[in-house]
N, C-alpha and C positions, 0 to 999 in steps of 0.2 A: 381781886388779888392780882390781876394783870397790871394794874397801876401800882399797887402797894409793893410788889416784889422788887422791881427796879428802884423804886423810891427808897426802900430800906437799904438796898445794896449801896447806893451812893451816899445816903445819909450816914452810913457806917456806924450803926448803933453801938457796936462793941468797942469802937474807938472813941466815940463821943461820950459815952458813959462806960468807962472801963470796968465797972462792976458787972456789966452784962457780958463781958468778953468770955468768961468761963462757961456761959450758957450757950455759946456758939450761936448767936441770934440768926445769922444768915443760913446756917444749916437747919435750924428750926423752921425758918421761913420757907426753905426749900421743901422740907417734909410736909409742912402745912399746905403749901401750894400743890404738892402732889396728891395729898388726900382730898383737897377741894376739887381737884379735877376728876375724881372718881364719882362725884355726885351726878345724879341724873340731870341731864341737860347741860352739864359742864364738861363732859368728856371730850377729849381732843378729836379732831377730824383725822381718822386713821390714815386715810389716803394722803392727806396733806403732810402728816407727820412722816409717812414713809418717804415722801418726796424730800422733806427736810433732811432726813438722815442718809440720803444718797448723795447729798451735796459734797463735793470734794473738800471745801473749806472745813467742814465739820470732821471729816475723816482725817485730814491732816492735823487738825487741832488735837484729836485723840492721839495721833502718832507723836506729836510734839511733847505732850504731857508724858507719854511713855518713855521717850528718850531722856527727858529730864530726870525721871525716876531711876532709870538704869545707869545714868551717867555717874552716879556715886556708888556703884557696885563695889568698888575697892574698899569702902568703909563698912561694908556689911549690910545685913538685912534691915536693921533698924534705921540706918541712914536712908535706905530706899523707902522705907515706910514713912519716915519723916517728910521726905520730898513728895511722896504721894499725898500726904495730908496737906501739904502746901499747895500743890498744883491741882488737886481734884476739885477744889472749889470753883475753879474756872470752868472745868468741863461740866460740873453739876449746874452751874449758873446758866450756861449756854443751853444745856439739854432741857432744863425746866422752863426756860424762857421760850424755847421753840414749841414745847408742848402747849404752852398757853396761847400762842399766836395762831388761833384757828381761823381768823378772818382779818380784814383790813381794819375794822373797828377796834379789835383787840390790839392790833399793831399801833394804832394811834394812841390808845390808852397807855401802852407800854412806853412809848416815846415821851408822853407827858409825864409819866412817873420818873423817867430818867432826868428830864429837865428840872422837875420840881426838887428831886433829891439832890441833884448837882447844884442847884441854886442855893441850897442851904450851906453847902461847903463854900461856894463863892462869896456869899455875903458874910459868912462867919469870919473869914479872913479880913474883909474890909472893915468890919466892926472892930475886930481885934486891933487893927492898926490905928483906928480912930480913938480907941480908949487906951492905947499903949499897953496892951495886955502883955503879961510876962511871958506868954508863949511865943511871942513874935521875936524872931532872931534878927538882930541888926536893923530893926525897923522895917523889914521887908515882909510883904503879905504872904502868909502861908496859913493853912487851916490846921488840921489835926489828922492823925492816922496816916494813911497813905499819902496825904496831901500836905503834910506838915512842912516838908521841904519846899522852899519857894519855887524851885524849878519844877518839881513834881506837881505843885499846885496849878501851874499853867496847863498841864495836860488835860485836866478835867474841863477847863475853860475852852480849850481848843476843841475838845470832844463835843461839847454841847452847843456851841455858838451857831453852827449851820442849821441845826434842828430848830433852835429858837427863831432864827431869822426866817426860814422857809415856812414854819408853822404859823407865822403871822398871816399867811394867805388863807389859812383854814379857820381862823378864829371867827366865832359867831357872836361873841360878847365883848364889850369894851374892856372889861376887867381882865379877860384873857390876853388881849393885845397889850394892855398896860403891864401885865406881869412879864410877858415876853420881851417887851422893850426894856423893862427893868433888868432882866437877865442879860440882855445885850450890852446895856450900859455898865452893869455891874461886872460883867466879864472883862470888858475893856479896861475899866478902872482897876480890877483885880490884877491883870497882867502888868499894868503900869506900876502899881504899888509893889508887885513882887520883884521888880527890877530885873526880871529874867530876860536876858538878851535873846536867847533862843525862843522864848515865849512871844516876844513882841514881833520877831521876824515871822513866826508861824501865824500869828494873828493877822498881820498885814497880807501874807499870802492867802489866807482864808478869805479875807475881805475881797481880794482881787478875784478869786475864783467864784465867789458868790455873785459879785457884780457881773462877771462874765456869763454865768449861766442864767441870770435873771433879766438881763438887758440885751438890747439889740441896737444896731446902727449907731447913729450919732450920740445917743444917750450913753451907750456903753463906752464910747471913746472919751467923752467928757468926764464920765464918772471915774474911769480908770486913770485918766490924767490927773484928776483932783486927788485920787487916792495915792498916786505916785508922789505927789508933793507932800500931802499930809503924812503918809506912811514914812517917807524919808525923814521928815522932821521929827516925828515921834520916835523913830528908831535911833536917830542921833541923840535925842534927849535921853532915851533909855540907857544907851551906852555911857553917856556922860554922867547920868545920875548914879549908875552902878559904880562907876569909877570913884565918884565923890563919896558914895556910901562906904566904900572900902578904905577911904582916907589914906590912900597910898600903900596900904598893907597888902593889897591883892589887886594888881593892875590887870588890864586887858592882856598885856604881854605875859603876865604870870598865868592867866587863865589858859592862854594858848599853849604855853610850855607844859602846863599841867596836863592838858588833854593829850598833847603829843606823847608825853611820857607814858600815860596810861594806855594810849592806843598802841604804842610800840610793844608794850608788855603783853597786851591782849593778842596782838599779831603773833608774837613769839610763842605764847601759850598755845595758840591754835596750831602753829607749825610743829610744836613738840608733841601735842596730843590731837592729831587731826581727826580722829574718829568720834570720840565722846568727850573731848575737852578735859578740863581739870575738875569738872563736876558742877552740877547745877547750883547756881548762886555762890560759887566758891572762888570766883576770880579775885574778889577783894581780899580774900584770905591768902591766896597764893601768888598774887601779882609780883611780889618782891623776888620770887624765884625765877622770874622771866624778864627782868629788866631792873634798871636802877630807878627805884621809886623814892622820891624825896619824902621827908617826914610828913608834910601836910597831905600827901597823896596816899599814905598808907591806910589801908582799910576802905578805900573808895572804889566805887564801881568804875567801869571803863569809860563812862561819859559818851557812849555810843551804843545804842541797843544792838546793832548788828554785830559789832565786834564783841560785845558782851556775850551774845548768844554763841558766837563762834568759839570764844575762849572757854565758856562754861560747858557747852555740849557738843563742840566739834562740828564736823561736817554733817553729821546726822541731825543735830539740832538745827543748824542753819538751814539745811534743806527742807526739813519739815515745817519750820517757821515760815520760810519763804513761800512754800507751796500753799500754806494756809492763807497767807496774805494774797497770793496770786489768785487763789480760788475766790476770795472775797471780792477782789477787783473785777474778776471775770463776771461775777454775779451782779455787780453794780452797773456794768457797762451798758445795759439796755435802758437805763433811766433817762427820761426826757421830760422837762417841765411842759413842753408843748403837748405832751400826751396826757397831762393832768386832767382828771375827771371830777375833782373836788373831794375825793374820798381820802386823800392824803398819801396814797401809795407812791405816786411819782415824786412828791415832795420829799418823802422819807428816803426814797432810793437815791435821789440827787444829793440830799444832805449827807447821806452815808458815804457817797463817793467823794465828795469834797472833804469831809472830815478825815477819811482814811488817807487821802493824799497828804493832808496837812500833818496828821499824826506821824506818818512815815518820815516827813521832813523833820518834824520836831524830834523824832527819835534819833536822828543823826548827831544831835548835840547833847543827849542825855541817855542813860541806860535805864530803860523802864519796860523791860519785856513783860513784867508782871502787872503793868498798868491795865486797868479795866477797859480802857478804850479799845484795845485790840479785840477783846472777846465780845464786848458789846457790839462792835462793828461786824464781827462774824455773824452774830445773831441777826442784825439788820440786813446784811447782805443775803443770807440764806432765806430769810422770811420774805423780803421784798421780791427776790427772784422767783420763788415758788408761787407766791400770791399773784404776781404779774403773769406768770405762765398759766396758772389756773384760769385767770380772768380771760386771757387770750383764747384758751380752748373752750371756755364756756360761752363766749360771745356768739360764735356761729350756731351752737346748739340752741341757745336761747332765741336767736333770730328765727331759726327754723321752726321752733315750737310755736312762736308767736304767729308766724305765717300760717302754720297748720291750723291753729285755733281760729284765725281770721277767715280762712277758707271754708272751714267746716261749720262755722257759726250759723250760716244761712243755707247750708246744704249745697253750696256751689262755690267755685273759686271767687275770691274777693274781687278780682278784676271785673267780674260781670256786673258788680254793683255800680261800677263807674259808668256804665253805658246808659 
């Protein structure tokens, strides 16, 4: 189940097969996962779970969900219940995930489930473009559900690429390497086909960070210089291709003006409602009350996650969201590939740190506070930090136990046997 749970989450069964939506497949998967953990031999490590649930990132996640729920208090109890039903899936996902991750082996399976589930979304969009599917808007790559929009589609790619890249170091079989290489190639092709300008910039940044953490000396300099040339060329092509795709109807200047218009409205909304904002997920509805919004921008989000959070949930939402992210970054800070032992813990921690940095950059150009990447990374940050801490504390105890066994095996200190 530790592989299947994230796999289903990113596969999005209720969106891929709409007739399943009424069954709430991920809620059922969460219940099933909880029941399976009650089996003998499958119960969570209580000491480790206690460590998980003391992590600041998790506490602030709960606070952020709570703020979103109460931010619509002015519309009555049912509005708050509706918001709870929207946001509780993220808290449930994080909690169930952490209960599952009782060791590093489970963590690796969890990451593999995420990669495989995400790959389905990535390749679905590429195939849809290839066959000119009716679901594709303006010929730009996008999948379905949360990732139907082309800009949103780039988020799942940015989320999964560092894990696919660093997990190449852990593969024991050729078919695993081949699959991860396909994900890396598919992710790059997917972002290019999406014509997302923010997506290509985030992808180039991600490539630079991955080269930085995996290389040293002259090789690093050469690789980064080559990336600078290739990345600049690809980015220029992406901007030009997007401009051509819009056929003069929506230019880069229009895009900038559109964003400035929405950003100003979000800033004013925050200034007018500084404590709880205009209400969770309601900026798009009320934006016209706080600025001059042109016809094309009506009903749109703020195109900046941080301004969206500020406008929707005020300073309380912005503070709890920021502290959740800060808690995750703090948990990631100890990750070093030089400390890798082959179990995947270091690779997962470094991949999580790189991913979070790039998602935070990507979020400046799109409003996706409800994107799964934030909550997946909270899981990875908490789990890797706690597992690394446990390994550090267990190492001296294990070494001492080994020394004691060696000394007592022959009834005298082991050093005597060297004489």
